[in-house]
N, C-alpha and C positions, 0 to 999 in steps of 0.2 A: 626456285621451288623450296630449297632448304630454308631460306629466309621465311617463307610463308609458314612452313611447319613450326619454326621457332616462334613465330608470332602467335600461331594457334595455341601452342603449349603455354605461352606466357599469358595470353588472355584467359585461358581455362583456369590456370592457377590463380589469376587475379580474382576471378569470380568466386572460386572456392574460398580464397582468403577472406573476401568481403563477407561471404555468408557465414564463415566460421567466426569472424569478428562480431557479427550481429548476434550469433547464437551464444557466444562465450562471455559476452559482456557481464551478464549476471547469472546467478544460479537459476536452475529451472524452477518455475513457479506455477502454482495453481491460482485460479481465480479466487478472490476473496469470498469466503463463504457467507451466504445470506440465507436466513431461515426461510424455508418454503412457506407458502400460505397454509398448506396442510400436509400431513404425512400420508402418502399414498400406500394404503394397506393392501392394495391389489398387486403392487409391483414386487416381484421376487427380488430380494436383496441379500447378498452374502457379504458378511464382514468378518475380518480376522481379529482375533483377540490374543495378544501376546502377554503372557503372565509368568510369574516366577513362583516356584514352590521349593521347599527344602527337602526334596525327595520324600515328602510326606504324602502318603496316599490319601489321607483324609482331606488334605487341602485340594488335591486333584479332584476328589469326589465332590467337594463343595463347588468348585468351578463348574464341573459338569452338570451338577444339579441346578445351579444358578442359570446356566444356559438353557437347560431343558424347561425350567419354569418360565423363563423370559420368553421362550419361543411359544409357550402356551398362550401368552398374552399377545404376542405378535407372530402369528404363524408364517407370515411372508418373509421374516428375517431369519436367515441361517447364520449362526455364529460358529466359526471354526477356531478351535482353541489350539494354541501352540505354547508348550511349556518350556521354560528355561530353568536351570538350576542356580543361576546367579544373575544379578542385575547388570554386571559388566558386559556379559555376552549380549544381553538385550540391547544395551547401549551401542555396542559395536555393530550389531546387525542393523539397527535403525539408521545409524550414520551411513552405513554402506548402501542401504536401500533408498535413502533420500535421493541419491544421485540418479537412481533409475526409476524414481517415482513409484516404488513398490513397498512403501512403508505399510505397517499394519493399520487397521482402522482405530483400534483401541489398544492402549499399551499401559501396563503397569510399570512405573519408572520413578525417577527422583527429579526434583526441580533442577538440581545441578545439571542433569543430563538434558532436560528440556531446554535449558538455556542454550545449549549447543545445537539442539535440533532447530532452534529458531533462526540459525544463520541461513537456513534455506527460506526463501521468500514464500510466505503463506503456507508454511509446512504444517505447523501446529495451529489448531483452531483456538482463537481467544474465546473465552466462554462467557464474558460479561453479558452479552446480549441474550445468550441462551439461558443464563441464570434468571434473567428478568422477564423472559417471554411468558405471557400469561397462559399460553396454550401448552407449550412443550418445555417450559423452563422448570426449575426446581419447584415441585408441588403443582405443576401446571394442570389446567382443567381438562386438557385433551389426553392426558396420559392415562392409559387403561389400568395401570397398577397404582398402588398407594405410594406415590413418590414423596420423598422428604422435601421440606421447604428449606430455603437457605438459612432461616433462623434455627433450624433443627440440627445444623452441622456445628460442631464445636468451633466457635469463632477463631480461636488460636490456631487450630489445625487448618481451617479454611484460608486464613491469612498467609499461611506458609506457601500456599499455591499461587500467590499473587506476586508478580515481578514484572519489570518493564511496563508498569502502569496498566496491567491487565491480569485477569485470572487465566492461567493456561492449564490448569489441572483442578481436579477435585481430590481431596484426601481419600485414601482407601483404608489403611490401618495405621496406627501409630504405636511406636515403641520408644524406649529410651535405653540408656546404658545403666546397669546396676552392678553392684559388687556381690557376687555369690561367695559366701564365707564359710569355711570350716570352723564353726564356732568351738567345736570340741578342742581343736588344736590351739586356738587363740587363748582359751582359758587354761589349757595345759601349760602354756608359756607364762602364765601369771597375769594375763591382761583381761580386762572387762570391756566389752564392746560398748562404745558410747551411742547415743541416739543417732548422731551423724559423725562419721569418721572424718578426721583431718588427714591431709597428706603426711604430716609429721607422724601421726599415729601409725598409718599403714607402713611407712618406711621403717619406723622403729621396730614394729612387730616382725616385719619381714627379715630385718637384720638379726634380731634375737633368735629367729627360727633357724639360722645357719649354724648354730652350735652343734658340735659333733661328739659322738662317743669315741672312746679310744680305738675302736675297730674301724673308724671312718664313717659309720652310719650316723644319720641325723638323730639327735636326741628326741625330737618331738614326734617322729613317726617310725623310728627304728629301721628305716629303709636307707638304701644307698643313693636314692634319687629324691630331691626336693627342690622345687622352685617356688618359694613362698608367694610371689606376686607375679601373675601373668596377665597381660593386657591383650585383648583380642584385636581391637582396632586402634592402632597408634595415631591415626589421623584424628580420631575423636579425642584421644587422650590429650594431644597437644592443643587442639581447638578449645576443649573445655578448661584446661589449665589456664590458657591465656584469657578466656572469658572470665573466669573466676578472679583472676588477678587484675582485670580491667585493662589488659594490654591489647595492642592492636593485632588484627589478623587480616582483615580486608574491609574496604568500604563498599557502599552500595554501588558506586560507579566502577568498581573493579580495581581500585587502587590496592596494591599489595603492601601489607604492613607486617607480614609474618616475621621478617628478620629484624628483631628488635632486642633491646637489652634484657627484657624479661624472658624471651625465648632462649637467649644465651644462658641465663641463670638457671632456667629449668633443665637445659641440656647438661649442664655441669652436675646438677643433682642426680639426674637420671643416669649419667655416666658412672657416678660413684656406686650406685646400687646395681648397675649392670656389671660393673667390674667385680663386685663381691658375689655375683650370681644370685643375689636375692631377688632380682627383677629380670624378667624376660618378656618376649612378645610372641604372638601367634606365629609370625613369619619365621622367627628364629627357632622356636621350640615345638610348635604344633598347638592343637586346640586346648584352651585352658580347661575345658570340661573334662578331658581325658585325664589330665594330671589331678584335677580336683577330686574326681571320683575314685582315683587310685590312692588317695591320701598323700599325693606328692605336690600339692599346692594348697595354700591357705586362702589367698585372695584371688579370685578369678573374675575379671571384669569383662562383661559381654552384654549383648543386647537382652532386653526382656524377652525378645522373640526367641532367644536361645535357652529359655528356662527349662524346657522339657529334656535338655541334655545334662542338666546340672543336678548333682546330689546323689547320695547313695542309692536312692530308689528311682532315679531318673528313668522314665519310660523309653527314652530314645538314646540311652547311653551307648557310646561306640566301643566300649571296652568289655571284655568278657567278665562274667560273674566272679570268677576266681580272682580277678584283679581288683575288684571293688573293696573299699574299706568303709566300715560303718562310722558315720559321724553325723552331728547335727548341723543342718544347713540353714544359714540365715541369709536373707536377702536385704541389702541395705543400699541407700544412695551411694553413688560414687564418692570418693574422698573430696573434701572441700577445703579451700583456704579460709573461708569465712562460714562456719557452720550455721550462723544466724541468718545467712542469706544464700541458701543453696542454689546452685545453678547446674543444670544438666542439659544435654543436647536432646532435641526432639528429632526423631527419625522415624522411618517407616514409609512404605510406598504410597504413591499417588497415581492418579489415572489421567492420561492425556488422550486427546483425540486428534487424529491426523486429517488434514484437509484432502478432499478428493474432488474430481470434476463434477460428480453428481451430488447436488445438495441433498437429495433424498437419502443417499448412502451415508452422508455425514450426520444427518438427523437420526437415522437408524442407529448409528454408532453412539450418539449422545443418549438416546433412549436406553441403550444397553448399559452404558457407563453409569447412568443414574440408578439403574436397577441394582447395581452392586452396592448401593448405599441403603438398600432396604434392610429391615431387621433380620429377615431370614438369612441373608448373606453375611451381614456384619457380625451377628452374634455367633453364627456357626464358625466363621473363620477365626474370630477372636478366641474362641475356645480351644483352637488347635495348639496355640502357643501363647506366649506372654504379651500378645498384642491387646490393645483396647479398641473398641469401636470408635469411629470418628463422629458419630451422630449422637446428639443428646437423647434422641428418641430411643436408640438402642441401649445406651448406657443406663437409662432410667427404666427400661422395660422390666416387667416382672420376671421374664425369662432370664435375662442377664443377671439381675440381682439374686435370683435363686442360684444360678451357677456360682457366683462369688461366695455365697453363703455355705456352699457344700464343700469348701476347701478341705482336702485330706480324706474324703470319703473313699476314693480309689485313685490309682495312679494313671489310669487310662484317660480319664476325662477331668477329674478334679485334683490333679497333682498339686500338692500344697505349694511347692516352690513356684510353680507356674502361676498360680492364682495370687501368691504373695507379690510376685513381680508385677502383675497387672494392677493389683491394689496400690502398689507403690507409685506407679505412673499416674493413676487416677488421683492420688493424694497430691502429687507434686506437678501436675500439669501446668500450673501457673508459674512454676520455676524453670520450665523448659525454654529453650531458645533455639533459633536456627541461624545459620550464617548467610551472608548476602549471596544472592544468586546472579550470576552473569556468565557470559560465554568464556569459559576457562576456569570457572570456580571448581569444577571437578578436578582439574589439574592441580590447583592450589591445595585442595584437600589432600590429594596424594602426596604432594610435596611436604605438607605438615607432618604426615606420618613417617615419611622417609627420613626426616631429620632425626627422629628417635631411632629408627631402625639402623641407620648408619652409625650413629653414636654408640649404640649398644654393641654392634658388631665390631667396631673399632677397639673398644676397651677389651673385648674378648681376645683380640689379636695383640693386646698389650701396646696399642698405640697411645700416645700421650694426647689427652684432650686439653688443649690450651687455646690461647687467643688465635694463633695461626691456624690451628685445626678448624676452629669455628669459622674463621674467615674463608678458608678453602671449602668447607662444607656448604656454607651459604652460596658461594660462587658456583659450586658444582650442581647444587639443587636448582638454583636459578636457571642455569644452562639446560639441565636435563628436562625440566618442565617448562622451559621458555617463559619464565615469569618476568623477564625483563621487557616483554612486550605488553602493551596496554591491555589489561583485562585477561592476561595469560591466554590470549586467544590464538596463539601461533598454530595450534593444531587444527584450526578451522579455516576453511577457505573464505576469502573476503567476498562478500556479496555486494557488488557495485550497483545492484538494482537494475531495473529496465532502462534501456536507452531512451534519451529524450526524443520526443516526437520529431523534432527537426532533424536529428541525427538519423532516425529511422527513414524519414523521407529522402534524405540525401543519399544514404547507402542504397535504398531501394532504387533510386534513380540511376545511380552508378551501375548497379547490377543489370538494370534493363538496358542501359546504353552499351555496356560492355557485351551484353548478351547479343544485341543487334549486330555489333561489330564482329563478334565471333561467328554469327550465322553468315554474315557477308563474306568473311574470309574463307570459311568452309565452302561456301557456294563458289567463290572464285577459284578455290583450289580444285574442286571437282570439275569445274568448267575447263580449267587448264589441262586436266588429265584427259578429258574427252577430246580436246583439240590436238 
């Protein structure tokens, strides 16, 4: 009797094991999306839209108005909005929800993040066929609102959404990094701003600004606090410096090239200015805008999307009025190694669509995503901060051109620094670039910034930055971000894909056979008890 029980338990565990093996071979997958013959406007459909705003009520109102207007065109579609304050949280939530098949329908995100989402099979919808569909594609004949055509999207911005041989997103807004400058202090130090600053220029002025009075206050501002140069995103700082120098960062296939002689040279220079306290970062000191507006910073590098926080009259300044200092604010491109060939990063959110079991639901998601490219949404959102619209139609519209022409009329809508930042990106769009996108490219980006953060922290602790330090730094960063694995993909689960058909048949047969044996053993066991 005991032996029969053991056999029962063994067989039961065997069946469970085989079932688990079948289920766990690959990640959970949706059926590949195929465009329906038509969109069913009689079927009630609810979709979720995850978006990010900067605690900016105007942006929230724009999202809500876009949803309301879209639902006027498609009354059978209900769009539920979920707002986040940063893209990192959106990314983490999506990764968590992929495992439970509860991703949003439409999501504002970045290509680096989408590359990780793609580790789930059929998770994100490739958009090439939707772009080209005559009925529901870009500018499609069956769309009930005035959809933009593919030719009306800025080609450079659209191409940023293409990786792994397909389009996996459409651009939503675009920004770049710029330098917000206290021109008053630069001139007080005896310097004149060039058309485009070099790195040598910004380092020289920053070191000159460290001069102090006998009482310990700084000569240029008369205060006891001054950090001449603060960089918000050190990942962008390293990436752009390497790009300007023509040095390696990564390749399209995910090969890591970050740790090279140029990177080492840049870190030595950054260490020198970090040690003198002429340079700092957001993570070490806090928001550049707060120091700039208080007269405690001369060069603040941040996104054009942060323009409404920059300057004496910034409408969204985070410091109190009594802390502000009056000065002339100038917006310029980031420093360059070769001013004749300026290069700056292209950034800003894009929109992806997640696959679902119901093709009608996916098509509804695509119709809503397209609506976010219409002029009403593009122009309204671009006016909230230093973004620019991603469509040629919106950029060339009379409404947007009028907005640009009214720079300085008032700070609530036409804040001069914000419009100057947008104009700068419009001027230098062809000088922008993006980094290769692959599973793990987000980790590589973080690693690039951490090299600078660690170096500056170390010199502040009086550590020596030498060859051994750099070697250890590279080793530690490689380990921390798992960059020694191909494509920096250690943080993602390996997707082995579905089991081959022969394996499925074999395992299914085994399950059936063992199931029959199990039933027989149980039957014999009960028969024995009755006897």
